[in-house]
C-alpha positions as CSV (number, residue, x, y, z in Angstrom):
1,M,6.2,-51.6,-57.3
2,K,3.2,-52.5,-55.1
3,P,2.3,-50.0,-52.4
4,L,4.0,-50.6,-49.1
5,N,2.8,-50.1,-45.6
6,I,5.4,-47.7,-44.3
7,L,5.5,-46.8,-40.6
8,L,7.7,-43.8,-39.7
9,N,8.6,-43.5,-36.1
10,P,10.5,-40.3,-35.2
11,V,11.2,-39.6,-31.5
12,G,12.3,-36.1,-30.3
13,S,11.6,-32.5,-30.9
14,A,10.4,-30.7,-34.1
15,G,14.0,-30.9,-35.4
16,D,13.8,-34.7,-35.2
17,V,10.2,-35.0,-36.5
18,H,10.3,-32.5,-39.4
19,P,12.6,-34.7,-41.6
20,F,10.2,-37.6,-41.1
21,V,7.2,-35.6,-42.1
22,G,9.0,-34.5,-45.3
23,L,10.0,-38.1,-46.0
24,A,6.4,-39.3,-45.2
25,A,5.0,-36.9,-47.7
26,A,7.4,-38.0,-50.4
27,L,6.7,-41.7,-49.8
28,K,2.9,-41.0,-49.9
29,A,3.4,-39.2,-53.2
30,R,5.0,-42.4,-54.6
31,G,1.8,-44.3,-53.8
32,H,2.6,-45.9,-50.5
33,E,0.4,-46.2,-47.4
34,V,2.2,-44.1,-44.8
35,R,1.7,-43.5,-41.1
36,I,3.5,-41.2,-38.7
37,L,4.0,-42.7,-35.2
38,T,5.1,-40.1,-32.8
39,N,4.0,-37.9,-29.8
40,E,0.6,-36.4,-29.7
41,Y,2.2,-33.0,-29.8
42,F,2.8,-33.3,-33.5
43,R,-0.7,-34.5,-34.5
44,P,-1.7,-31.0,-35.9
45,L,1.4,-30.9,-38.2
46,A,0.8,-34.4,-39.5
47,E,-2.9,-33.8,-40.2
48,K,-2.2,-30.5,-42.0
49,M,0.1,-32.5,-44.3
50,G,-2.6,-35.0,-44.9
51,L,-0.7,-37.8,-43.2
52,E,-2.3,-40.6,-41.1
53,F,-1.2,-40.1,-37.5
54,V,-0.7,-42.7,-34.7
55,P,0.0,-41.2,-31.2
56,L,2.9,-42.5,-29.1
57,G,3.0,-40.6,-25.8
58,S,0.9,-37.7,-24.6
59,R,1.5,-34.0,-25.1
60,E,1.9,-33.7,-21.4
61,E,4.8,-36.2,-21.4
62,F,6.5,-34.3,-24.2
63,E,6.1,-30.9,-22.5
64,T,7.5,-32.4,-19.2
65,V,10.8,-33.1,-21.1
66,L,10.8,-29.7,-22.6
67,R,10.5,-28.0,-19.2
68,D,13.5,-30.0,-17.8
69,P,16.6,-27.8,-18.1
70,N,18.8,-30.9,-17.9
71,A,17.5,-31.9,-21.3
72,W,20.0,-29.3,-22.6
73,H,22.9,-30.2,-20.2
74,P,25.9,-31.6,-22.1
75,R,26.2,-34.6,-19.7
76,K,22.8,-34.9,-18.0
77,A,20.8,-34.8,-21.2
78,L,21.4,-38.5,-21.9
79,D,19.6,-39.6,-18.7
80,V,16.7,-37.2,-19.2
81,I,16.1,-38.3,-22.8
82,F,16.6,-42.0,-22.4
83,K,14.4,-42.1,-19.3
84,A,11.5,-40.6,-21.3
85,V,12.2,-42.8,-24.3
86,I,12.7,-46.2,-22.5
87,E,10.3,-46.1,-19.6
88,K,7.4,-44.5,-21.4
89,L,7.7,-45.5,-25.1
90,L,9.4,-48.9,-25.3
91,P,6.3,-51.2,-24.7
92,Q,3.9,-48.8,-26.4
93,T,6.0,-48.7,-29.5
94,V,6.4,-52.4,-29.8
95,E,2.7,-53.1,-29.2
96,T,1.7,-50.4,-31.8
97,L,4.1,-51.8,-34.4
98,S,2.9,-55.3,-33.8
99,R,-0.7,-54.1,-34.4
100,L,0.1,-52.2,-37.6
101,H,2.6,-54.7,-39.1
102,Q,1.5,-56.4,-42.3
103,K,3.9,-59.2,-43.1
104,G,5.6,-58.8,-46.5
105,R,4.3,-55.2,-46.9
106,T,5.7,-53.3,-43.9
107,V,8.9,-51.3,-43.6
108,V,9.5,-49.3,-40.4
109,V,11.6,-46.1,-40.6
110,A,12.9,-45.3,-37.2
111,S,14.8,-42.3,-35.8
112,T,17.9,-42.5,-33.6
113,L,15.9,-42.5,-30.4
114,A,13.2,-44.9,-31.6
115,L,14.6,-47.7,-29.5
116,G,11.2,-49.5,-29.4
117,A,11.4,-49.9,-33.1
118,R,14.7,-51.7,-32.8
119,V,13.2,-54.1,-30.2
120,A,10.2,-54.7,-32.5
121,Q,12.6,-55.4,-35.4
122,E,14.1,-58.3,-33.5
123,A,10.9,-59.5,-31.8
124,L,8.7,-59.4,-34.8
125,S,11.2,-59.6,-37.8
126,I,9.9,-56.3,-39.2
127,P,12.2,-54.8,-41.9
128,T,13.5,-51.6,-40.2
129,V,15.6,-48.7,-41.5
130,S,17.5,-46.6,-38.8
131,V,17.6,-42.9,-39.7
132,H,20.2,-40.7,-38.1
133,L,20.1,-37.0,-38.9
134,A,23.6,-35.9,-38.0
135,P,27.1,-37.4,-38.3
136,G,27.7,-36.9,-34.6
137,I,25.4,-39.9,-33.9
138,F,28.0,-42.2,-35.5
139,R,30.8,-43.1,-33.1
140,S,34.2,-43.4,-34.6
141,S,37.7,-44.0,-33.5
142,Y,39.0,-42.5,-36.7
143,E,37.3,-39.1,-36.7
144,V,35.9,-38.8,-33.2
145,P,32.7,-36.7,-33.0
146,V,33.0,-33.5,-31.0
147,F,31.3,-33.8,-27.6
148,D,31.7,-31.6,-24.6
149,G,34.5,-33.1,-22.4
150,L,35.8,-35.6,-25.0
151,G,38.2,-33.3,-26.9
152,F,41.2,-35.2,-25.6
153,M,40.2,-38.3,-27.6
154,R,41.4,-36.6,-30.8
155,W,45.0,-37.0,-29.7
156,L,44.8,-40.6,-28.7
157,P,45.9,-43.6,-30.9
158,R,43.0,-45.6,-32.3
159,F,43.2,-48.5,-29.9
160,A,43.0,-46.0,-27.0
161,K,40.0,-44.4,-28.5
162,D,38.3,-47.8,-28.7
163,L,39.1,-48.3,-25.0
164,V,37.6,-44.9,-24.1
165,W,34.4,-45.7,-25.9
166,R,34.2,-49.0,-24.0
167,L,34.8,-47.2,-20.7
168,I,32.1,-44.7,-21.5
169,D,29.6,-47.4,-22.2
170,A,30.5,-49.4,-19.1
171,A,30.5,-46.5,-16.7
172,F,27.8,-44.2,-18.1
173,V,25.7,-45.2,-21.1
174,D,24.8,-48.8,-20.4
175,P,23.9,-48.3,-16.7
176,S,21.4,-45.6,-17.9
177,T,19.9,-47.5,-20.8
178,A,20.5,-51.3,-20.8
179,P,18.7,-52.4,-17.6
180,A,15.3,-51.1,-18.6
181,I,15.7,-52.2,-22.2
182,N,16.8,-55.7,-21.2
183,R,14.0,-56.1,-18.6
184,Y,11.5,-55.5,-21.4
185,R,13.4,-57.6,-23.9
186,A,13.2,-60.5,-21.4
187,T,9.4,-60.3,-21.5
188,L,9.6,-60.9,-25.2
189,G,12.1,-63.8,-25.0
190,L,14.9,-61.7,-26.4
191,K,18.5,-61.9,-25.2
192,P,20.1,-59.0,-23.3
193,V,22.0,-56.4,-25.3
194,K,24.9,-54.1,-24.3
195,R,26.8,-51.2,-25.7
196,I,23.5,-49.7,-26.7
197,L,24.9,-46.6,-28.4
198,H,27.9,-48.3,-30.0
199,H,26.2,-50.7,-32.4
200,W,22.8,-51.9,-31.1
201,W,20.7,-48.8,-32.0
202,H,21.8,-49.1,-35.7
203,S,19.5,-51.4,-37.7
204,P,21.5,-54.3,-39.1
205,L,19.4,-54.1,-42.2
206,R,20.0,-50.5,-43.3
207,V,21.1,-47.2,-41.8
208,L,20.3,-43.9,-43.5
209,G,22.3,-40.8,-42.7
210,L,20.2,-37.8,-43.7
211,F,23.2,-35.5,-44.4
212,P,25.7,-35.3,-47.3
213,A,29.1,-36.8,-47.3
214,W,30.8,-33.4,-47.6
215,F,29.3,-32.5,-44.2
216,G,29.9,-35.8,-42.5
217,P,32.4,-38.0,-44.4
218,P,31.8,-41.7,-43.6
219,Q,34.4,-43.3,-41.5
220,P,35.8,-46.9,-41.8
221,D,34.3,-48.0,-38.5
222,W,30.7,-46.7,-39.2
223,P,28.2,-49.5,-39.8
224,A,28.8,-51.1,-43.1
225,Q,25.1,-50.9,-44.0
226,T,25.1,-47.1,-43.9
227,L,24.1,-44.9,-46.8
228,L,24.1,-41.1,-46.9
229,T,21.4,-39.3,-48.8
230,G,21.6,-35.6,-47.8
231,F,19.6,-33.1,-45.8
232,P,15.8,-33.6,-46.3
233,M,14.9,-29.9,-45.9
234,F,11.3,-29.9,-44.6
235,D,10.3,-26.9,-42.5
236,E,6.5,-26.6,-42.6
237,R,6.6,-24.1,-45.5
238,D,3.7,-25.9,-47.1
239,V,1.4,-25.5,-44.1
240,H,2.2,-21.9,-43.2
241,A,1.0,-19.0,-45.3
242,P,3.3,-16.0,-45.6
243,D,3.1,-13.6,-42.7
244,P,2.3,-10.1,-43.8
245,A,3.8,-8.6,-40.6
246,L,7.1,-10.4,-41.4
247,E,7.1,-9.3,-45.0
248,A,6.5,-5.7,-43.9
249,F,9.4,-5.9,-41.4
250,M,11.7,-7.3,-44.0
251,A,10.9,-4.5,-46.4
252,E,11.7,-1.8,-43.8
253,G,15.5,-1.9,-43.7
254,D,18.7,-3.9,-44.0
255,K,19.1,-7.6,-43.7
256,P,18.4,-8.7,-40.1
257,F,20.2,-11.2,-37.9
258,V,18.0,-14.2,-36.9
259,F,18.1,-15.8,-33.5
260,T,16.6,-19.0,-32.2
261,P,17.8,-21.5,-29.5
262,G,15.7,-24.3,-30.9
263,S,12.0,-25.2,-31.2
264,A,12.1,-27.2,-27.9
265,M,14.0,-24.6,-25.8
266,L,12.0,-23.2,-22.8
267,Q,15.0,-21.8,-21.0
268,G,16.0,-19.2,-23.6
269,Q,15.6,-16.0,-21.7
270,K,19.3,-15.2,-21.5
271,F,19.8,-16.1,-25.1
272,F,17.2,-13.7,-26.3
273,A,18.2,-10.9,-23.9
274,A,21.8,-11.1,-25.2
275,A,20.5,-11.2,-28.8
276,A,18.4,-8.1,-28.4
277,E,21.2,-6.2,-26.7
278,A,23.8,-7.2,-29.3
279,C,21.5,-5.9,-32.0
280,R,21.2,-2.6,-30.1
281,M,25.0,-2.3,-29.7
282,L,25.6,-3.0,-33.4
283,K,22.6,-0.9,-34.5
284,R,21.4,-3.8,-36.5
285,R,18.0,-5.3,-37.0
286,G,17.1,-8.7,-35.6
287,I,14.4,-11.4,-35.6
288,L,13.8,-13.5,-32.5
289,L,12.1,-16.8,-33.2
290,T,10.3,-18.8,-30.5
291,R,6.8,-20.2,-29.9
292,F,7.3,-19.5,-26.2
293,E,6.8,-15.7,-26.0
294,E,7.5,-15.6,-22.2
295,Q,11.2,-15.9,-23.1
296,I,11.3,-12.6,-25.0
297,P,12.4,-9.4,-23.2
298,R,9.4,-7.2,-22.5
299,E,11.1,-4.2,-24.2
300,L,12.9,-4.7,-27.5
301,P,15.3,-2.2,-29.2
302,P,14.1,-0.5,-32.4
303,G,14.4,-2.8,-35.3
304,V,14.2,-6.0,-33.3
305,R,11.0,-8.1,-33.6
306,H,9.7,-11.4,-32.2
307,F,7.9,-13.9,-34.4
308,A,6.5,-17.2,-33.1
309,Y,7.4,-19.3,-36.2
310,V,8.7,-18.7,-39.7
311,P,9.7,-21.4,-42.1
312,L,13.4,-20.8,-42.4
313,S,13.4,-21.6,-46.1
314,R,11.2,-18.5,-46.6
315,L,13.4,-16.3,-44.5
316,L,17.1,-17.0,-44.2
317,S,18.3,-16.1,-47.7
318,R,17.2,-12.5,-46.9
319,C,19.1,-12.3,-43.7
320,A,22.6,-11.4,-42.6
321,A,23.4,-14.4,-40.4
322,M,21.7,-17.1,-38.4
323,V,22.4,-17.4,-34.6
324,Y,21.2,-20.7,-33.2
325,H,21.8,-23.8,-31.0
326,G,23.4,-26.0,-33.6
327,G,20.5,-28.3,-34.3
328,I,21.0,-30.2,-37.5
329,G,17.7,-29.1,-39.1
330,T,18.4,-25.4,-38.6
331,C,22.0,-26.0,-39.7
332,A,20.8,-27.5,-43.0
333,Q,18.4,-24.6,-43.7
334,T,21.2,-22.1,-43.0
335,L,23.6,-23.9,-45.3
336,A,20.9,-24.0,-48.1
337,A,20.3,-20.3,-47.7
338,G,24.0,-19.4,-48.2
339,V,24.3,-17.3,-45.0
340,P,26.9,-17.4,-42.1
341,H,26.3,-19.4,-38.9
342,L,26.9,-18.5,-35.3
343,V,26.3,-21.5,-33.1
344,M,25.8,-21.7,-29.3
345,P,26.1,-25.5,-28.8
346,M,24.6,-26.9,-25.6
347,A,24.2,-30.7,-25.9
348,H,23.5,-33.7,-28.1
349,D,25.0,-33.4,-31.6
350,Q,25.3,-29.6,-31.5
351,H,29.0,-29.3,-30.6
352,D,29.9,-31.7,-33.5
353,N,27.7,-29.7,-35.9
354,A,29.4,-26.5,-34.9
355,A,32.9,-28.0,-35.4
356,R,31.9,-29.2,-38.9
357,L,30.6,-25.7,-39.9
358,A,33.9,-24.2,-38.7
359,R,35.9,-26.6,-40.8
360,L,33.8,-25.7,-43.8
361,G,34.6,-22.1,-43.1
362,V,30.9,-21.0,-43.0
363,G,30.5,-20.1,-39.3
364,D,31.7,-19.7,-35.8
365,S,30.6,-20.7,-32.3
366,L,30.2,-19.2,-28.9
367,A,29.9,-21.3,-25.7
368,P,26.8,-20.8,-23.6
369,G,28.8,-19.4,-20.7
370,K,30.2,-16.7,-23.0
371,F,26.9,-15.9,-24.7
372,T,26.7,-12.3,-23.5
373,A,25.7,-9.3,-25.5
374,D,29.4,-8.1,-25.7
375,H,30.8,-11.4,-26.9
376,L,27.8,-11.9,-29.3
377,A,28.2,-8.5,-30.8
378,R,31.9,-9.0,-31.5
379,K,31.3,-12.4,-33.1
380,L,28.6,-11.1,-35.3
381,K,30.7,-8.1,-36.4
382,A,33.5,-10.5,-37.3
383,L,31.1,-12.7,-39.3
384,V,29.7,-10.0,-41.4
385,E,33.1,-8.4,-42.0
386,N,34.7,-11.7,-43.2
387,R,35.1,-11.2,-46.9
388,D,35.8,-14.9,-47.7
389,M,32.8,-16.3,-45.9
390,P,30.0,-15.3,-48.3
391,G,31.7,-17.1,-51.2
392,R,32.1,-20.3,-49.1
393,C,28.5,-20.1,-48.0
394,W,27.1,-19.7,-51.5
395,E,29.3,-22.5,-52.8
396,I,27.7,-24.9,-50.4
397,A,24.2,-23.6,-51.1
398,R,24.7,-24.2,-54.9
399,R,26.0,-27.7,-54.1
400,M,22.9,-28.5,-52.1
401,E,20.7,-27.4,-55.1
402,Q,22.0,-30.4,-57.0
403,E,21.2,-33.0,-54.4
404,R,18.0,-35.1,-54.3
405,P,17.9,-36.5,-50.7
406,L,14.2,-37.3,-50.4
407,E,14.1,-39.2,-53.7
408,R,17.2,-41.2,-52.8
409,S,15.9,-41.9,-49.3
410,C,12.6,-43.2,-50.7
411,E,14.4,-45.5,-53.1
412,I,16.4,-47.0,-50.3
413,I,13.4,-47.6,-48.1
414,E,11.6,-49.2,-51.0
415,Q,14.5,-51.6,-51.5
416,C,14.2,-52.8,-48.0
417,A,10.7,-54.2,-48.4
418,G,10.5,-57.9,-47.8
419,D,14.0,-58.2,-46.3
420,L,14.2,-59.6,-42.8
421,A,16.8,-58.1,-40.4
422,P,19.1,-60.6,-38.7
423,A,18.7,-60.8,-35.0
424,H,21.5,-59.4,-32.7
C-alpha cells in the first residue's frame, strides 16, 4: 500500500508512551511516514529511536503533574490528570493535528487520554484509532472493572450497574471534564458531549486494546468497533546498552527481587524503604529501580542495589519476583518473563490489573496502607514458596511468545486509512 502519514498521540507517563514508540517504530519499518506527538519530556527517547517528534506540552508541565501526590490518589487522580490534559492540551492538540493532517493519507493513533485527538476527529474528519492499554479502561456492566471503592458493583444486577455508572458520570466525571471540553468544542462549532468516559473517548471508527483476550476478555457492552491485539512489549531495550554494573551484580548471587513504584512516581520513599528492609529480613538480594535517586534510602542492606533504569526485558527473567505498582507495561513485561507479581495498586487501572493477575494465579497484591517491611516480607516469602505459581507463570510466558501484537496493530491501523469517522 502507499505510505501513510501516521500521527501517534500518546498522553501520559512512560508507561503510556512506550507502547506508542514501539508501534511507531513498527509502522516506520513498514514504510509509513510517522510522527510522535507528545510531551517534550519524551523527545530524547523518540530521537534515539529515529522518530520524528512533535512536542505537545512542556517538560515543566509534565513534571508539575509528576510532583503532585494526588496524581496517585484513587479518587483525586482523575481531577489532576484531566485538568492537565484538557486545559493545557486540548487546543494545542487540535491545532497541531490540523496543521499536520493530509487528507486521504493521515491516520491518527490516539491514547486513552488524548482527548484533543477525539475533538479533532470530529472537527476535521480525520480517521482516528483510539488505543487503550488496559482492560480497566473499558466500562462494563457485565464484568465491572476493579476500582477502589466500587467493589460493591459486582453484586448488583446489570440494570443497577448501568444506573451506578450514570450516577458516577453525573456526579463526578462529567463535572470534571465536560465543561472545559464543551467550551472548546463550541469554538469549533461542535455540539456538546456528555458521559465522556462512558462512550465519547472511544473513537467510533476503531478502538484497539493493546492486551490479549486471555488477560481482558471482551464484554458484550464494550464498543463494537474494538479489536484486541496483545501487549506491545517496548521497553527502551534498543536504546540502552547493557549495564556492566548490573551484570556484575546479577552474577554475584541468587536471583534478586525487583522493586519499582512506576516511572512517574516521585513519592516512593516509603515504598523503597519497605523494600530494602524486607530484603534484609528475608536475607534476599534486591534491585530498586527509579530515575529519582532521592527516593532511595541512604544506607542499603548488603545485596540491595539501586539502578536508575534497566529495560525489564533484559532483567526480569533472571529475577525471583517483581514488586511494582500495577502499571500495565510493567505487568506485561513481568508476564512475558514468567516470574511472579506482587502489586501495590494505587490508582488508575492498577487495581483492576492486580485483580486480573490474581485470577490468573500468577501474583498477589498488597494495599499501600499495608505496604510495610513486615507485610511485604510475608507476601514475598509466600510467593516464592508457592509451588504452583512458577508453572502458571511460564505457561503464560510461552503463550505470549506466540502472539504478534505489533504486526496485527499495524495492519488494523493501515486498514483505517481513508475512512471517515462518523460524528457524535
